[in-house]
C-alpha positions in Angstrom: 0.0 0.0 0.0 1.4 3.4 -1.1 0.5 6.9 0.0 -2.2 7.1 -2.6 -3.9 4.1 -1.2 -3.5 5.3 2.4 -5.1 8.7 1.7 -8.0 7.0 -0.1 -8.5 4.5 2.7 -8.4 7.1 5.4 -10.9 9.3 3.5 -13.3 6.5 3.0 -13.0 5.4 6.6 -13.9 9.0 7.6 -16.9 8.8 5.2 -16.2 12.0 3.3 -15.9 12.8 -0.4 -12.8 14.0 -2.3 -14.4 17.4 -2.4 -14.9 17.5 1.4 -11.3 16.4 2.0 -10.1 19.1 -0.4 -11.9 21.7 1.6 -10.3 20.5 4.8 -6.7 20.8 3.5 -7.2 23.8 1.2 -6.7 22.2 -2.2 -8.9 21.4 -5.2 -10.9 18.2 -5.6 -8.7 17.4 -8.7 -5.6 17.6 -6.5 -7.1 15.0 -4.1 -8.1 12.9 -7.0 -4.5 12.9 -8.3 -3.2 12.0 -4.9 -5.4 9.0 -4.7 -4.7 7.9 -8.2 -0.9 8.2 -7.7 -0.5 10.9 -10.3 1.0 13.3 -7.8 2.0 13.4 -4.2 0.9 16.0 -1.6 3.4 18.6 -0.6 4.9 18.3 2.9 2.7 21.0 4.4 -0.3 19.1 3.0 0.9 15.9 4.5 1.0 17.5 7.9 -2.5 18.8 7.4 -3.7 15.4 6.3 -2.1 13.7 9.3 -3.7 16.2 11.7 -7.1 15.7 10.1 -7.0 12.0 10.0 -5.3 11.6 13.4 -2.3 9.6 12.1 1.4 10.3 12.0 3.2 11.7 9.0 5.3 8.5 9.0 2.2 6.5 8.5 1.1 8.6 5.5 4.5 8.7 3.9 5.8 5.2 4.8 2.9 3.2 6.2 4.8 3.0 9.6 2.3 2.5 12.4 3.3 4.2 15.7 4.3 1.9 18.5 1.7 1.4 21.1 2.4 3.3 24.3 3.8 1.0 26.9 1.8 1.1 30.2 3.7 2.7 32.9 3.9 0.8 36.2 3.0 3.0 39.2 5.8 3.2 41.7 5.0 2.0 45.2 4.9 4.7 47.9 8.3 4.8 49.6 6.5 5.4 52.9 5.5 1.7 52.9 9.2 0.8 52.9 9.9 3.4 55.6 7.3 1.8 57.9 8.7 -1.7 57.2 12.3 -0.6 57.8 11.3 1.2 61.0 9.5 -2.0 62.2 12.7 -4.0 61.6 14.9 -1.4 63.4 12.7 -1.4 66.5 12.5 -5.2 66.4 16.3 -5.3 66.3 16.6 -3.1 69.3 14.0 -5.1 71.3 15.5 -8.4 70.3 19.0 -7.3 71.3 17.8 -6.0 74.7 15.7 -9.1 75.3 18.5 -11.5 74.5 20.9 -9.5 76.6 18.7 -9.6 79.6 18.3 -13.4 79.2 21.8 -14.6 78.5 24.0 -11.5 78.8 26.2 -12.4 75.8 27.3 -10.2 72.9 25.3 -12.4 70.6 22.4 -10.1 71.4 24.3 -7.2 69.7 24.8 -9.3 66.5 21.1 -10.2 66.3 20.1 -6.6 66.8 22.5 -5.2 64.2 21.5 -7.8 61.7 17.8 -6.9 62.0 18.6 -3.2 61.9 20.7 -3.7 58.8 17.7 -5.4 57.2 15.5 -2.5 58.2 17.9 0.1 56.7 18.1 -2.1 53.5 14.3 -2.1 53.2 14.3 1.7 53.6 17.0 2.0 50.9 15.0 -0.2 48.5 12.1 2.2 48.9 14.3 5.1 48.0 15.4 3.4 44.8 12.1 2.0 43.5 9.5 4.0 45.3 7.8 7.4 44.9 7.4 10.1 47.6 11.0 9.4 48.5 11.9 12.7 50.1 9.1 12.6 52.6 9.7 8.9 53.3 13.4 9.7 54.0 12.5 12.5 56.3 10.1 10.5 58.4 12.5 7.5 58.5 15.4 9.4 60.0 13.2 11.4 62.4 12.0 8.2 64.0 14.8 5.8 63.5 17.6 8.0 64.8 16.5 6.8 68.3 16.7 3.0 67.9 19.7 3.2 65.6 21.8 5.4 68.0 21.1 3.6 71.2 23.3 0.5 70.7 26.4 2.3 69.3 26.2 4.9 72.1 25.8 2.1 74.7 28.8 0.2 73.4 31.0 3.2 73.5 29.8 4.2 76.9 30.3 0.8 78.4 33.8 0.5 76.9 34.8 4.0 78.2 33.2 3.5 81.6 34.8 0.1 82.1 38.2 1.2 80.9 38.3 4.4 83.0 36.8 2.7 86.0 39.3 -0.1 85.9 36.8 -2.9 85.9 35.7 -5.7 83.5 33.1 -4.5 81.0 31.2 -6.1 78.2 29.6 -4.7 75.0 25.8 -4.5 75.5 22.8 -3.0 73.7 22.0 -0.7 76.6 24.2 1.3 79.0 25.3 -0.7 82.1 25.6 0.8 85.5 29.4 0.8 86.2 31.3 3.6 88.0 28.3 5.6 89.4 24.8 6.6 88.9 26.1 10.0 87.7 27.9 8.6 84.6 25.0 6.3 84.0 22.6 9.2 84.0 24.9 11.3 81.8 24.9 8.5 79.2 21.2 8.5 79.0 21.2 12.3 78.9 23.7 12.4 76.1 21.7 9.8 74.2 18.4 11.8 74.5 20.1 15.2 73.7 22.0 13.8 70.7 18.8 12.2 69.2 16.8 15.4 69.9 19.4 17.6 68.2 19.5 15.2 65.2 15.8 15.3 64.9 15.8 19.1 64.9 18.4 19.1 62.2 16.5 16.5 60.1 13.3 18.5 60.5 14.9 21.7 59.2 17.3 20.4 56.6 15.8 17.3 54.9 13.7 18.4 52.0 9.9 17.8 51.9 7.9 16.8 48.9 
C-alpha cells in the first residue's frame, strides 16, 4: 500500500468525499483525485494537514509506519511503605537485642540486633530506589529511626569507656550498664536523648519535603 492508497483508505473510513477532503486541507478536488490515483503526491505541508485531520502520523502517511503502542507505565509504590517496614525491623532489632541481653548477657544479642537493623535500613534504601514520595519517606524514616539506631552504638562506646576508665571488667551490650556511678550512667542517657533530639531538629529543618 502506497501513500495514494492510504489517503483514499483514510478518506473512505472517515466517510467523506474527495471534495470535502479538499476543503479540509485547502486544495482542489482534482488535487485530491490525483493524490489518490498516484498521479501526484501531496506537498509536505499538506501531508502535515492530512495527518492532523485523520489523526495519524506523517510517518504512517508517507511510509505506512504505524506508531508503536504506548507502553503502560507501572505505578511506583509509595516509599513510605518501605519506611514503615524498615522502621519496624529497626525497633524489632533493638527489642530483640535487649531481650537476649537480659536473658543470657552475651554479645550475641548485639549481633542479632545489628542484623535486624541492617535489614531495616536495607528495606528503607530499597524504597528510596524503587518508590515514589522518597523525600518525605526519608525525612520520616530518619526522624523516627535515629532513636533506635543510635542507642546500641552509644551504649557500646559508653560501656567501653566507663569500664576502661573505672578499671573494671566490662562487656559490650545494647543498653548502658551501671558501672562507675549513677552519675555517669545518667549522663549517658542524657547524652543519648540530647543527641537524638538535636539530630531530629536538624533533620526536620534540613531534609527536603515533597
